C-alpha positions in Angstrom: 1.9 -9.3 -13.8 -0.8 -6.8 -15.2 -2.2 -4.1 -13.0 -5.3 -5.2 -11.0 -7.9 -3.2 -9.1 -7.5 -3.5 -5.4 -9.3 -2.3 -2.3 -7.0 -1.4 0.6 -8.4 -1.0 4.0 -6.7 0.4 7.2 -8.0 1.2 10.7 -7.3 4.8 11.8 -6.2 5.8 15.2 -9.8 6.4 16.3 -10.7 2.8 15.3 -12.6 3.9 12.1 -11.8 1.6 9.2 -10.9 3.3 5.9 -10.8 1.9 2.4 -9.5 3.1 -0.9 -9.6 1.5 -4.4 -6.3 1.5 -6.3 -4.9 -0.2 -9.4 -1.5 -1.8 -9.0 0.9 -4.6 -10.1 1.5 -6.0 -6.8 0.3 -6.2 -3.1 3.0 -3.9 -1.9 2.4 -1.4 -4.8 -1.2 -1.3 -4.0 -0.5 -0.8 -0.2 2.0 2.1 -0.9 -0.4 3.8 -3.4 -3.3 3.4 -0.9 -1.2 4.6 2.1 -0.4 7.8 0.1 -4.1 8.4 -0.7 -5.2 7.8 2.9 -2.5 10.3 4.1 -4.0 12.9 1.8 -7.6 12.3 2.9 -8.8 14.7 5.6 -11.1 12.1 7.3 -8.2 9.6 7.9 -6.0 10.0 10.9 -2.3 9.1 11.1 -1.5 5.6 9.9 1.5 4.3 12.0 4.2 1.7 11.3 2.3 -1.0 13.0 -1.0 -0.4 11.3 -2.1 -3.4 9.2 -3.3 -2.8 5.7 -5.6 -5.3 4.3 -5.3 -5.6 0.3 -8.2 -7.1 -1.5 -7.6 -8.0 -5.1 -10.4 -8.2 -7.5 -11.3 -10.2 -9.5 -11.0 -12.9 -8.3 -11.1 -11.6 -4.7 -8.0 -12.2 -2.8 -6.8 -10.5 0.4 -3.4 -9.8 1.9 -2.3 -8.1 5.0 0.9 -6.1 5.4 2.1 -3.6 8.0 3.7 -0.2 7.2 7.0 -1.4 8.5 6.9 -4.3 5.9 6.2 -1.9 3.1 9.2 0.2 4.1 11.5 -2.9 4.4 10.3 -4.1 1.0 10.8 -0.8 -0.7 14.4 -0.6 0.7 15.2 -4.2 -0.3 17.4 -5.1 -3.5 15.5 -5.1 -6.7 15.7 -7.9 -9.1 15.1 -6.2 -12.5 15.4 -2.6 -13.7 11.7 -2.4 -13.8 11.5 -3.5 -10.2 14.1 -0.9 -9.2 12.1 1.9 -10.9 8.9 0.7 -9.2 10.7 0.6 -5.8 12.2 4.0 -6.3 8.8 5.5 -7.0 7.1 3.8 -4.1 10.0 4.8 -1.7 9.2 8.4 -2.8 5.6 8.0 -2.0 6.4 6.4 1.4 8.7 9.3 2.3 6.0 12.0 1.6 
């Protein structure tokens, strides 16, 4: 699947909604990359394991919701292809930082 632009949104601990635009090959990849970007942003508070991330894919516009716990379980799950393994390894590293 080719990379697509996505808007990923999460609510911070203070209730403020934060969004970031990323380019990714999957919902999970978009969520992990966005989570990393949000962690680095000084305006975003801590995003915890139960936080919901809303992934809006464009075009066409499609939204998906995943929790940080779901991201971690997916990243730790078995890979089907060598490309999938490389992607999961890279995203696991981002989640660990």
